[in-house]
C-alpha positions as CSV (number, residue, x, y, z in Angstrom):
1,X,-13.4,16.8,14.6
2,X,-13.0,13.9,17.1
3,X,-10.4,11.2,16.4
4,X,-11.5,8.2,14.4
5,X,-11.9,5.2,16.7
6,X,-10.5,2.1,15.3
7,X,-9.7,-1.5,16.1
8,X,-6.5,-3.1,14.7
9,X,-6.4,-6.7,13.5
10,X,-3.0,-8.3,13.6
11,X,0.3,-7.9,15.4
12,X,2.4,-7.8,12.2
13,X,5.4,-5.6,11.6
14,X,3.4,-3.0,9.7
15,X,1.0,-2.7,12.7
16,X,4.0,-2.4,15.1
17,X,5.3,0.4,12.9
18,X,1.9,2.1,12.9
19,X,1.7,1.9,16.7
20,X,5.2,3.3,17.2
21,X,4.0,6.5,15.4
22,X,0.6,6.6,16.9
23,X,1.4,9.7,18.9
24,X,2.0,11.6,15.6
25,X,-1.6,10.8,14.5
26,X,-4.1,12.7,16.6
27,X,-6.7,11.9,14.0
28,X,-6.7,8.3,15.1
29,X,-7.7,6.7,18.5
30,X,-7.0,2.9,18.8
31,X,-9.6,1.3,21.0
32,X,-8.7,-2.4,20.6
33,X,-6.1,-4.8,19.3
34,X,-7.3,-8.2,18.0
35,X,-5.0,-11.1,17.2
36,X,-4.6,-14.8,17.2
37,X,-4.4,-16.5,20.6
38,X,-0.7,-17.2,20.2
39,X,0.0,-13.5,19.8
40,X,-2.0,-12.4,22.8
41,X,1.0,-11.7,25.0
42,X,2.5,-9.4,22.3
43,X,-0.8,-7.6,21.8
44,X,-1.2,-7.1,25.6
45,X,2.3,-5.6,25.8
46,X,1.6,-3.3,23.0
47,X,-1.7,-2.3,24.5
48,X,0.0,-1.3,27.8
49,X,2.8,0.5,26.0
50,X,0.5,2.5,23.6
51,X,-2.5,3.0,25.8
52,X,-4.9,0.7,23.9
53,X,-7.9,-0.1,26.2
54,X,-8.8,-3.6,25.0
55,X,-7.2,-6.7,23.6
56,X,-9.1,-9.6,22.0
57,X,-8.0,-13.0,20.6
58,X,-11.3,-13.6,18.9
59,X,-12.6,-11.4,16.1
60,X,-16.3,-12.2,16.9
61,X,-15.9,-11.1,20.5
62,X,-14.0,-7.9,19.4
63,X,-16.7,-6.9,16.9
64,X,-19.5,-7.7,19.3
65,X,-17.9,-5.5,22.0
66,X,-17.6,-2.6,19.6
67,X,-16.5,0.9,20.8
68,X,-14.9,1.8,17.5
69,X,-16.0,2.8,14.0
70,X,-13.5,1.1,11.7
71,X,-11.1,-1.8,11.5
72,X,-7.6,-1.5,10.3
73,X,-6.4,-4.9,8.9
74,X,-2.7,-5.5,8.7
75,X,-2.6,-9.4,8.5
76,X,-0.5,-11.5,6.1
77,X,-1.5,-11.0,2.5
78,X,-3.5,-14.2,2.0
79,X,-5.7,-13.4,5.0
80,X,-6.8,-9.9,3.8
81,X,-9.9,-11.0,1.9
82,X,-11.4,-13.2,4.6
83,X,-10.6,-10.8,7.4
84,X,-12.1,-7.8,5.6
85,X,-15.2,-9.8,4.7
86,X,-15.8,-10.6,8.4
87,X,-15.3,-7.0,9.5
88,X,-17.6,-5.7,6.8
89,X,-20.3,-8.3,7.6
90,X,-20.1,-7.1,11.3
91,X,-21.0,-3.6,10.1
92,X,-17.6,-1.9,10.3
93,X,-15.8,0.3,7.8
94,X,-12.4,-1.2,6.9
95,X,-8.9,0.1,6.2
96,X,-7.2,-2.8,4.4
97,X,-3.4,-3.1,3.9
98,X,-1.9,-3.6,0.5
99,X,-1.9,-5.8,-1.5
100,X,-5.7,-5.3,-1.2
101,X,-6.8,-8.9,-2.0
102,X,-5.6,-11.9,-3.9
103,X,-7.6,-11.1,-7.0
104,X,-9.6,-8.2,-8.6
105,X,-12.7,-10.3,-8.3
106,X,-12.2,-10.6,-4.5
107,X,-11.8,-6.8,-4.3
108,X,-15.0,-6.1,-6.2
109,X,-16.9,-8.6,-4.0
110,X,-15.6,-6.7,-0.9
111,X,-16.6,-3.3,-2.3
112,X,-20.1,-4.7,-3.1
113,X,-20.4,-6.0,0.4
114,X,-19.3,-2.6,1.8
115,X,-22.0,-0.9,-0.3
116,X,-24.6,-3.4,0.9
117,X,-23.7,-2.8,4.6
118,X,-23.6,1.0,4.2
119,X,-19.9,1.2,5.3
120,X,-16.7,2.2,3.6
121,X,-13.7,0.2,2.5
122,X,-10.3,1.8,1.8
123,X,-6.9,0.5,0.9
124,X,-4.0,1.5,3.1
125,X,-1.5,2.6,0.4
126,X,0.7,5.6,1.4
127,X,1.6,6.9,-2.0
128,X,-1.5,8.9,-2.9
129,X,-1.7,10.9,0.4
130,X,1.9,12.2,0.6
131,X,2.5,15.9,-0.3
132,X,5.3,14.8,-2.6
133,X,2.7,12.9,-4.7
134,X,0.7,16.0,-5.2
135,X,3.8,17.7,-6.4
136,X,4.5,15.0,-8.9
137,X,0.9,15.4,-10.2
138,X,1.4,19.1,-10.5
139,X,4.7,18.9,-12.3
140,X,3.8,16.0,-14.7
141,X,2.1,18.1,-17.3
142,X,5.2,20.4,-17.5
143,X,7.5,17.6,-18.9
144,X,5.3,17.2,-22.0
145,X,4.2,13.8,-23.3
146,X,5.8,11.0,-21.2
147,X,8.4,9.1,-23.1
148,X,9.6,6.7,-20.5
149,X,9.4,5.8,-16.8
150,X,11.2,3.6,-14.4
151,X,10.5,2.8,-10.8
152,X,12.5,0.6,-8.5
153,X,11.9,-0.5,-4.9
154,X,14.2,-3.3,-3.7
155,X,15.1,-4.4,-0.2
156,X,16.5,-7.7,0.9
157,X,13.9,-9.2,3.3
158,X,14.9,-10.0,6.8
159,X,13.2,-13.4,6.2
160,X,15.2,-14.2,3.1
161,X,17.9,-16.0,5.0
162,X,15.3,-18.1,6.8
163,X,13.8,-19.0,3.4
164,X,17.2,-20.0,2.0
165,X,17.7,-22.2,5.0
166,X,14.4,-23.9,4.5
167,X,12.5,-22.2,7.3
168,X,9.0,-21.5,6.2
169,X,7.5,-18.0,6.3
170,X,4.6,-16.3,4.5
171,X,6.8,-13.8,2.8
172,X,8.2,-16.5,0.4
173,X,5.2,-18.8,0.2
174,X,3.2,-18.6,-3.1
175,X,0.1,-20.0,-1.2
176,X,0.3,-17.0,1.1
177,X,0.5,-14.5,-1.8
178,X,4.0,-13.6,-0.9
179,X,6.7,-12.5,-3.3
180,X,8.1,-9.3,-4.7
181,X,5.2,-8.3,-6.9
182,X,2.7,-8.4,-4.1
183,X,4.9,-6.5,-1.8
184,X,7.6,-4.1,-3.0
185,X,6.3,-3.7,-6.5
186,X,2.8,-2.9,-5.5
187,X,4.1,0.5,-4.4
188,X,5.7,1.0,-7.8
189,X,2.5,0.1,-9.6
190,X,0.4,2.4,-7.5
191,X,2.8,5.3,-8.2
192,X,3.0,4.7,-11.9
193,X,-0.7,3.9,-12.5
194,X,-1.7,6.9,-10.3
195,X,0.4,9.3,-12.4
196,X,0.2,7.7,-15.8
197,X,-3.0,5.7,-15.8
198,X,-3.5,2.1,-16.5
199,X,-1.3,0.6,-19.2
200,X,-2.7,-0.9,-22.4
201,X,-1.0,-4.2,-21.6
202,X,1.5,-5.5,-19.2
203,X,3.8,-8.5,-18.5
204,X,5.9,-9.7,-15.6
205,X,9.3,-11.1,-15.8
206,X,10.2,-12.7,-12.5
207,X,13.2,-14.3,-10.8
208,X,11.7,-17.3,-9.2
209,X,12.9,-19.7,-6.5
210,X,12.4,-23.4,-6.6
211,X,9.0,-23.2,-5.0
212,X,7.8,-20.7,-7.6
213,X,7.8,-17.6,-5.5
214,X,9.0,-14.4,-7.3
215,X,11.9,-13.2,-5.1
216,X,12.4,-10.3,-7.6
217,X,10.7,-9.2,-10.8
218,X,10.3,-6.6,-13.5
219,X,6.8,-5.5,-14.6
220,X,6.7,-3.9,-18.1
221,X,3.8,-1.6,-18.6
222,X,3.0,-0.8,-22.3
223,X,1.4,2.6,-22.8
224,X,1.5,2.5,-26.6
225,X,3.8,5.4,-27.2
226,X,6.1,4.5,-24.3
227,X,6.9,1.7,-21.8
228,X,7.3,2.0,-18.0
229,X,9.3,-0.5,-16.0
230,X,8.7,-1.4,-12.4
231,X,11.4,-3.4,-10.5
232,X,10.7,-5.0,-7.1
233,X,13.0,-7.3,-5.2
234,X,13.0,-9.0,-1.8
235,X,16.2,-11.0,-2.4
236,X,18.6,-8.1,-2.9
237,X,19.2,-4.4,-2.3
238,X,19.2,-1.7,-5.0
239,X,19.2,2.0,-5.7
240,X,15.5,2.8,-5.1
241,X,13.8,5.6,-6.9
242,X,11.7,6.6,-9.9
243,X,12.3,8.7,-13.1
244,X,9.5,9.8,-15.4
245,X,10.8,11.7,-18.4
246,X,9.5,13.7,-21.4
247,X,10.8,16.3,-23.9
248,X,10.3,19.1,-21.4
249,X,12.1,17.6,-18.5
250,X,11.9,14.8,-15.9
251,X,10.6,14.0,-12.5
252,X,12.7,12.2,-9.9
253,X,12.0,10.2,-6.7
254,X,15.0,9.3,-4.7
255,X,14.2,6.5,-2.3
256,X,11.4,4.0,-1.9
257,X,8.1,4.4,-3.6
258,X,6.3,3.8,-0.3
259,X,7.5,7.1,1.2
260,X,8.8,9.3,-1.7
261,X,11.5,10.7,0.6
262,X,13.1,13.1,-1.9
263,X,11.2,14.4,-4.9
264,X,12.1,17.0,-7.5
265,X,11.5,18.0,-11.1
266,X,14.0,19.3,-13.7
267,X,12.4,21.3,-16.4
268,X,13.8,22.9,-19.5
269,X,17.4,23.0,-20.7
270,X,19.4,20.2,-22.2
271,X,21.9,17.7,-20.9
272,X,21.0,18.3,-17.3
273,X,21.1,22.1,-17.5
274,X,17.4,22.6,-16.6
275,X,16.0,24.2,-13.4
276,X,15.5,21.9,-10.5
277,X,12.4,22.4,-8.3
278,X,12.2,20.4,-5.0
279,X,8.9,19.1,-3.6
280,X,8.0,20.1,-0.1
281,X,9.4,17.8,2.5
282,X,7.0,15.6,4.4
283,X,6.6,16.9,8.0
284,X,4.9,13.7,9.3
285,X,5.5,10.0,9.4
286,X,4.5,8.5,6.0
287,X,1.4,6.6,7.3
288,X,0.1,9.7,9.1
289,X,-1.0,11.3,5.9
290,X,-3.1,8.4,4.7
291,X,-4.7,7.9,8.1
292,X,-5.5,11.5,8.5
293,X,-7.3,11.4,5.2
294,X,-9.0,8.1,6.1
295,X,-10.3,9.6,9.3
296,X,-11.7,12.6,7.3
297,X,-13.3,10.4,4.6
298,X,-15.0,8.1,7.1
299,X,-16.2,10.7,9.5
300,X,-17.5,13.0,6.8
301,X,-18.8,10.1,4.7
302,X,-17.0,11.5,1.7
303,X,-18.3,9.2,-1.0
304,X,-16.5,11.0,-3.8
305,X,-13.1,10.5,-2.1
306,X,-13.9,6.9,-1.4
307,X,-14.9,6.3,-5.0
308,X,-11.7,7.8,-6.3
309,X,-9.7,5.6,-3.9
310,X,-11.7,2.6,-5.0
311,X,-11.0,3.3,-8.6
312,X,-7.2,3.5,-7.9
313,X,-7.4,0.2,-6.0
314,X,-9.3,-1.6,-8.7
315,X,-7.0,-0.3,-11.5
316,X,-4.0,-1.8,-9.7
317,X,-5.8,-5.0,-8.8
318,X,-6.8,-5.5,-12.5
319,X,-3.1,-4.9,-13.4
320,X,-1.9,-7.4,-10.8
321,X,-4.3,-10.0,-12.3
322,X,-2.8,-9.4,-15.7
323,X,0.8,-9.5,-14.5
324,X,0.2,-12.8,-12.7
325,X,-1.6,-14.4,-15.7
326,X,-5.1,-14.5,-14.2
327,X,-6.6,-12.9,-17.3
């Protein structure tokens, strides 16, 4: 199978991280970088460093020139919906960074547009494509009925000091869909919803700055017979990880829910005396797994896999609506 040819929209930090590991992703061939005019020098430097043939500072010109099959969008959160809509209207499949859109209604509109245009739309969310996630799915039934779950992903943003000093940035601007829920906690929600399903109801208890942005917050997910908690923070560090427990044992993630670096199960026994089984270690960069699968889905036109990914995205978007009081 030939590499999937893509254009990348944005020169954001996640895009830089992607390009730094591009050599580890033979399934992907980047044919173009597209950015705002003020970021053109950065894009041209990246293009030279990573062997990208073309740079554009105008989306229309980029899409008209073509030479690629899909567009990977890594813009700021509040730009996701409009950017994806333009790419879909131009007839390209889209890989859209998380958080997918501002609302579930926007997400459904984009999926309908993708169907109308006969292209595909996928959310770039690392969790589901990692081998450690498959291990968690396999081990989950062994712990018996879930009785509790906690997930935490907290990291003090490099932009937090700027925010405290009154320097504007999108990360801490409510109008730009910034904040802890839309960033760190999205990974927690995808992990918990992916493994446990959608909760019956949910609420969000946020720590808010004067401008209303949630610099940290706890999402409580009510499953009827148990409650799961998801903590995300951009104003402070923490011990990141996840525990899902039942009468037959527990599952553990040590580290961020975006990468699941260390994963194991402890089954049977009492008071910590059970047998530990470790998940296989990831052998590739965390984004390599999702992009390898995206390439396969798009090139093979795997509608079943796209539908499953779509259902996961919409479940979390519906949950985000509820947590942010939009329903």
